[in-house]
Structures are given as structure tokens and as C-alpha cells.
C-alpha positions as CSV (number, residue, x, y, z in Angstrom):
1,M,11.7,-32.9,3.4
2,S,11.2,-30.7,0.3
3,D,9.5,-33.5,-1.0
4,R,7.1,-33.7,1.9
5,I,6.3,-30.1,1.7
6,A,5.6,-30.4,-2.1
7,E,3.3,-33.3,-1.5
8,S,1.3,-31.4,1.0
9,I,1.0,-28.2,-0.8
10,S,-0.4,-30.7,-3.6
11,A,-2.8,-32.0,-1.3
12,L,-4.1,-28.7,0.1
13,A,-4.1,-27.0,-3.4
14,P,-7.8,-27.6,-3.7
15,K,-8.8,-26.5,-0.2
16,Y,-7.0,-23.3,-0.9
17,V,-8.7,-22.6,-4.6
18,E,-12.0,-22.8,-2.8
19,F,-10.9,-20.6,0.0
20,L,-9.7,-17.8,-2.6
21,R,-13.0,-18.3,-4.4
22,R,-14.7,-17.4,-0.9
23,L,-12.2,-14.3,-0.6
24,V,-12.9,-13.1,-3.9
25,Q,-16.8,-13.2,-3.7
26,I,-16.5,-10.7,-0.7
27,P,-16.1,-7.4,-2.1
28,S,-13.4,-5.5,0.3
29,P,-12.4,-2.2,-0.6
30,L,-11.5,0.6,1.7
31,G,-13.7,0.4,5.0
32,Q,-15.5,-2.8,3.9
33,E,-12.8,-5.4,4.7
34,E,-14.4,-6.9,8.0
35,D,-16.5,-9.7,6.2
36,C,-13.5,-10.9,4.5
37,Q,-11.2,-10.9,7.4
38,L,-13.7,-13.0,9.4
39,L,-13.2,-15.8,6.9
40,V,-9.6,-15.1,7.1
41,A,-9.6,-15.4,10.9
42,E,-11.7,-18.8,10.4
43,Y,-8.6,-20.3,8.7
44,M,-6.1,-19.0,10.7
45,R,-7.7,-20.8,13.6
46,Q,-6.8,-24.0,12.0
47,L,-3.4,-22.9,12.3
48,A,-2.7,-21.5,15.7
49,D,-4.5,-21.6,18.9
50,S,-5.1,-17.7,18.8
51,V,-5.6,-15.1,16.4
52,A,-4.9,-11.4,17.4
53,I,-7.1,-8.7,16.2
54,V,-5.6,-5.5,16.0
55,H,-7.4,-2.3,14.7
56,S,-5.7,0.3,12.6
57,R,-5.2,3.5,14.4
58,N,-8.6,5.4,13.0
59,G,-9.9,2.4,15.0
60,S,-11.9,1.0,11.8
61,G,-9.6,-1.6,9.9
62,V,-9.4,-5.0,11.3
63,N,-6.1,-6.8,11.0
64,L,-5.2,-10.2,11.9
65,A,-2.0,-11.9,13.2
66,V,-1.1,-15.4,14.0
67,K,2.1,-16.6,15.8
68,I,3.2,-20.2,15.1
69,A,6.0,-20.9,17.5
70,G,9.5,-22.1,16.2
71,A,11.7,-24.8,17.9
72,G,14.0,-22.0,18.8
73,G,17.4,-20.9,17.7
74,G,16.5,-19.5,14.4
75,A,15.2,-15.9,13.1
76,S,11.5,-15.1,12.9
77,L,9.9,-14.6,9.9
78,V,6.9,-12.6,8.7
79,L,4.5,-13.3,5.7
80,N,2.4,-10.6,5.0
81,A,-0.7,-10.2,2.8
82,H,-3.6,-7.8,2.7
83,C,-7.3,-8.1,2.1
84,D,-8.5,-4.7,0.7
85,I,-8.9,-4.2,-2.9
86,A,-9.3,-1.5,-5.4
87,P,-13.0,-0.8,-6.6
88,A,-14.1,-2.9,-9.4
89,E,-14.5,-0.3,-12.2
90,G,-15.1,-0.7,-15.9
91,D,-16.5,-3.7,-17.8
92,W,-15.5,-7.1,-17.1
93,E,-15.6,-10.3,-19.2
94,H,-16.1,-12.2,-15.8
95,P,-18.5,-10.4,-13.0
96,P,-15.7,-9.2,-10.5
97,H,-16.9,-11.1,-7.6
98,D,-18.2,-14.2,-9.0
99,A,-14.6,-16.0,-8.6
100,I,-15.2,-17.9,-11.9
101,V,-12.5,-20.4,-12.5
102,S,-11.6,-21.2,-16.0
103,D,-8.9,-23.0,-17.9
104,G,-7.0,-23.0,-14.9
105,L,-7.3,-19.4,-13.9
106,L,-9.4,-17.7,-11.2
107,Y,-11.2,-14.3,-12.4
108,G,-12.3,-11.6,-10.0
109,R,-11.4,-8.3,-8.5
110,G,-8.6,-8.9,-6.0
111,A,-7.8,-12.0,-7.0
112,Q,-4.3,-11.7,-7.6
113,D,-3.6,-8.4,-5.9
114,D,-4.1,-9.6,-3.1
115,K,-6.6,-12.3,-2.0
116,A,-3.8,-14.8,-3.6
117,G,-1.4,-13.6,-1.3
118,I,-3.6,-14.8,1.8
119,A,-4.4,-17.8,0.5
120,V,-0.6,-18.5,-0.4
121,I,0.7,-17.8,3.1
122,L,-2.0,-19.5,4.8
123,L,-1.3,-22.7,2.5
124,V,2.5,-22.5,3.3
125,A,1.9,-22.4,7.2
126,E,-0.4,-25.4,6.8
127,A,2.0,-27.5,4.2
128,L,4.5,-27.1,6.8
129,Q,2.5,-28.4,9.5
130,K,1.1,-31.3,7.7
131,A,4.7,-32.1,6.4
132,G,6.0,-32.5,10.1
133,V,8.3,-29.4,9.3
134,R,8.8,-26.9,12.6
135,L,10.9,-24.0,11.6
136,H,13.5,-23.0,14.2
137,G,12.5,-19.3,14.2
138,D,8.8,-18.1,14.5
139,L,6.4,-17.8,11.7
140,I,4.3,-15.0,11.9
141,L,1.3,-14.5,9.3
142,H,-0.4,-11.1,8.7
143,S,-3.5,-10.4,6.8
144,V,-3.8,-6.5,6.7
145,V,-6.0,-3.8,5.6
146,E,-5.1,-0.2,4.0
147,D,-2.5,-1.5,2.0
148,E,-3.7,0.0,-1.0
149,T,-4.2,3.4,0.8
150,S,-2.0,4.1,4.1
151,G,-0.4,1.2,4.8
152,N,-1.4,1.7,8.3
153,G,-2.6,-2.1,8.6
154,S,0.6,-3.5,8.6
155,K,1.9,-0.7,10.9
156,A,-0.5,-1.3,13.2
157,L,0.6,-5.2,13.7
158,V,4.1,-4.4,13.9
159,E,3.2,-1.5,16.9
160,A,1.7,-4.5,18.3
161,G,4.5,-6.6,18.3
162,F,3.8,-8.9,15.6
163,S,7.3,-8.4,13.9
164,G,10.1,-10.4,12.9
165,D,13.8,-10.7,11.7
166,G,12.9,-10.6,8.2
167,V,9.5,-10.4,6.0
168,V,8.1,-11.4,2.7
169,I,5.2,-9.5,1.6
170,C,3.3,-11.6,-0.8
171,D,1.5,-9.2,-3.0
172,G,-0.1,-9.4,-6.5
173,T,2.7,-9.0,-9.2
174,W,4.0,-10.7,-12.2
175,P,5.2,-14.1,-11.8
176,E,8.6,-15.1,-10.4
177,R,9.2,-11.7,-9.7
178,I,10.8,-10.2,-6.2
179,I,10.2,-6.4,-5.6
180,Y,12.9,-5.0,-3.1
181,G,12.1,-1.3,-3.8
182,H,9.2,0.8,-4.1
183,L,8.7,4.5,-5.6
184,G,7.8,7.2,-3.2
185,Q,4.1,7.9,-3.6
186,V,1.4,10.7,-2.3
187,W,-1.9,11.3,-3.0
188,L,-3.0,15.0,-3.5
189,D,-6.6,15.9,-2.7
190,V,-7.1,18.9,-5.0
191,S,-10.3,21.4,-4.8
192,V,-10.5,24.2,-7.3
193,I,-13.4,26.9,-6.9
194,G,-14.8,28.4,-9.8
195,S,-17.2,31.3,-10.7
196,P,-20.4,29.8,-12.0
197,V,-22.4,31.9,-14.6
198,A,-24.6,30.7,-17.4
199,A,-22.8,29.3,-20.4
200,C,-23.9,32.2,-22.8
201,V,-21.6,34.5,-20.8
202,E,-18.9,32.0,-19.8
203,H,-16.1,34.9,-20.2
204,R,-17.4,36.6,-17.0
205,G,-17.1,33.4,-14.9
206,V,-14.0,31.3,-14.0
207,N,-14.3,27.7,-15.1
208,P,-12.4,25.2,-12.5
209,I,-12.2,22.6,-15.1
210,Y,-9.7,24.5,-17.0
211,L,-8.0,26.0,-14.0
212,G,-7.5,22.2,-13.0
213,H,-6.2,21.1,-16.3
214,E,-3.7,23.9,-16.1
215,F,-2.4,22.7,-12.8
216,I,-2.4,19.2,-14.2
217,T,-0.4,20.3,-17.1
218,K,2.2,21.9,-14.7
219,L,2.5,19.1,-12.5
220,R,3.3,16.9,-15.3
221,A,5.7,19.0,-16.7
222,W,7.5,19.0,-13.4
223,A,7.7,15.5,-13.3
224,D,8.9,15.3,-16.9
225,E,11.5,17.7,-16.1
226,M,12.6,15.9,-13.0
227,N,12.8,12.2,-15.0
228,G,15.1,14.4,-17.4
229,Q,17.6,15.4,-14.5
230,T,17.5,12.1,-12.5
231,D,18.9,8.8,-12.6
232,A,16.6,5.5,-12.7
233,F,15.6,4.1,-9.6
234,E,16.8,0.4,-9.7
235,N,14.9,-0.4,-13.2
236,I,12.6,2.1,-13.1
237,E,13.3,4.6,-15.8
238,R,10.9,7.3,-15.0
239,P,10.6,7.3,-11.3
240,F,8.7,10.7,-11.5
241,F,5.0,10.2,-12.5
242,V,1.7,12.2,-12.0
243,N,-1.7,10.3,-12.4
244,V,-5.1,11.8,-12.2
245,G,-7.3,9.0,-10.8
246,S,-10.5,11.1,-10.9
247,F,-11.8,14.7,-12.0
248,H,-15.3,15.5,-11.1
249,S,-17.2,19.0,-11.8
250,G,-20.2,20.6,-13.3
251,V,-23.8,19.6,-13.5
252,W,-25.0,20.3,-16.8
253,Y,-24.1,21.5,-20.4
254,G,-25.4,25.2,-19.6
255,S,-23.4,26.7,-17.0
256,V,-19.5,27.2,-15.6
257,P,-19.1,24.8,-12.8
258,A,-19.0,26.0,-9.3
259,R,-16.3,23.6,-8.4
260,A,-13.8,20.7,-9.4
261,D,-12.3,18.1,-7.1
262,L,-9.4,15.9,-8.3
263,Q,-7.8,13.1,-6.9
264,I,-3.9,12.6,-8.0
265,Q,-1.2,10.3,-7.3
266,V,2.3,11.3,-7.6
267,G,5.2,8.9,-7.7
268,F,8.7,10.1,-6.8
269,G,12.2,8.9,-6.4
270,P,14.5,9.0,-3.2
271,Q,15.5,12.4,-4.1
272,L,12.7,13.8,-2.3
273,Q,10.5,13.2,0.8
274,P,6.8,13.4,0.6
275,A,6.4,16.8,2.6
276,K,8.5,18.2,-0.3
277,V,6.4,16.9,-3.2
278,I,3.2,18.5,-1.5
279,S,4.8,21.6,-0.9
280,L,5.8,21.9,-4.8
281,A,2.5,20.7,-5.7
282,R,1.3,23.7,-3.6
283,D,3.5,26.0,-5.3
284,L,2.4,25.1,-8.7
285,A,-1.1,25.5,-7.7
286,L,-0.5,28.7,-6.6
287,S,1.4,29.9,-9.8
288,V,-2.1,29.0,-11.8
289,S,-4.6,30.3,-9.3
290,D,-5.2,30.9,-5.8
291,R,-8.6,29.3,-6.4
292,I,-6.6,25.8,-6.4
293,N,-6.4,24.2,-2.8
294,V,-4.0,21.1,-2.8
295,R,-4.4,19.1,0.5
296,Q,-2.3,15.4,1.5
297,G,-4.4,12.4,1.0
298,M,-4.4,9.4,2.9
299,L,-1.1,8.0,1.2
300,S,2.2,9.4,1.9
301,T,5.3,7.6,1.7
302,P,8.9,7.7,0.8
303,A,11.1,6.0,-1.4
304,V,12.4,2.5,0.1
305,R,15.2,0.3,-1.0
306,V,15.6,-3.1,0.6
307,R,19.1,-4.7,0.5
């Protein structure tokens, strides 16, 4: 049986490399995943009679699922992957959506995280069918959105009944690595209100950039303190982290800005829940200035560990 499956995978590999190239050629950052999902649905229909389309809670995201019925008497298994990608920023040796194949590697934004995951789970399902292998339990395939943000895509499919006894999430990571735990993470949307004046009298104003920097410093000091008194989370030596993903302020050299806006991601271990982290961040902000407002962003999830 294993030989038949291996032969099927080898025979189907060119088809799914081309499928992956087509996926990468479709930009699919948050809110722009529909065209990518239409292509995934086209391939899913080759594996099952019908493809379920389930919208995320906000009604905008399109999530797909197919169920391949088992012979009976076995546990069901979900294979999950996501089609949303991070924005393509910075300089690229190969254009991020050209999906160039060179020396056996495919280059592009989202190629590994996680459009390869979609290609893999569909390849596995078709290889089993071509090899004449029918599992005892049902095989459920997910292609979801919002993985890079809220995780609501997977949640929507589970709430719609497309769950299983076990799940393997095929997400981009290093080769031959299985992740069974994840840090807690929250996004913070931070706004800082300044008092704008001309640069020559900047001492009369309040510069939101300086206040934002002071807040970041305090938040990072808190994370360092927590790491100093906290054991590693599995193999993660420093489970608490602070990343400033964006910091926007000002219009030109000659004035104190009126406002600054920051996007910050905070990671944490199982000792804390997201609400507590947000509360701590707000307390730190208030200790700097009442001009700093901290709001919860889209991502908010506790630490998890699966055994």
C-alpha cells in the first residue's frame, strides 16, 4: 500500500507544483483571499462531490471544506491549511507573485506559508484516491482564511460541523518539524495624541513619537522581567516578547506631530491570558501618559499545548 501511495504522489507532483505556482501568483493578503479560494475550490471539486463554502463571522472571509467519506470504523482526521498571506514588503530577489521555480525551489510570498500547505493536503487526498486507498474514518480538508490574523476561518468551519477526531495543520515551518504548542499572542493598536507646534518651539508641544518610544521601552522591560522569572515554554527560552510592527507619525521636519499610531504584537506564556496582557499594557501606557490609548487588535489567543 505504501508503495502505491508513493507512486501516486510522484505521479501527481507536477500537477500540484503547477497548482502551487498558480496559488502564489494570486495575491491573497487579509480581505483579498476570494480569488485564491476560487482556485482551491476548483481543485477540491476533483476530490469530492461538493465543496462547502463557509463565511467567517464578519461575513467577508471565504473558507472551504470537503469531506471524503471513510469506509467506517475509524477516527476522522482534518487536514487544515490557510490561503491568506502576509503583505509582500521589502526587496525581493524574485518578484513576490511571479512564482519562479529555480533549482528545485519555488519562490514567492506565501509559497511556504501556507500555499504549499494547501497543495500538500490536496495532493495527499488525491494520492490516496489514485492508489485505491480508502481510510476507515472520514478525511476532512480545510482551506481557511484569517490564519495570519484572528484564526476565525478555522473556527467558522469547526462551528459549521467540519471538525474531526484529530487535526493536522499543514502550515509553513522548517522541514521535518512538528509543532504541538503555541505561545499566547495579542495585537495592540496604540494611538498617541500629541500637541503639535512648530519645530523651533518644540519644547512647547508634546511629541507623540517620544511618548510612543517610552511606552515601547516600558513594555519591552516588562517582557524582559517576565522572561527573567518564567520558565521556558517547551523549547522557547524567552516566551514573552514585544514586536513593534509599525510606527507611523508626522508629516515633515518642521513640526511636532499631532499623532502617532503603533501596531504591536505581544507574545506570552501560559501564565497569562490575553485580557491580562492587554490590561497590563494599558497600565504601562497610563504610567507614561494619559495621551496613550491601547486597544485590542484582531489577534487575541492564549497559549496552547497539545499532547
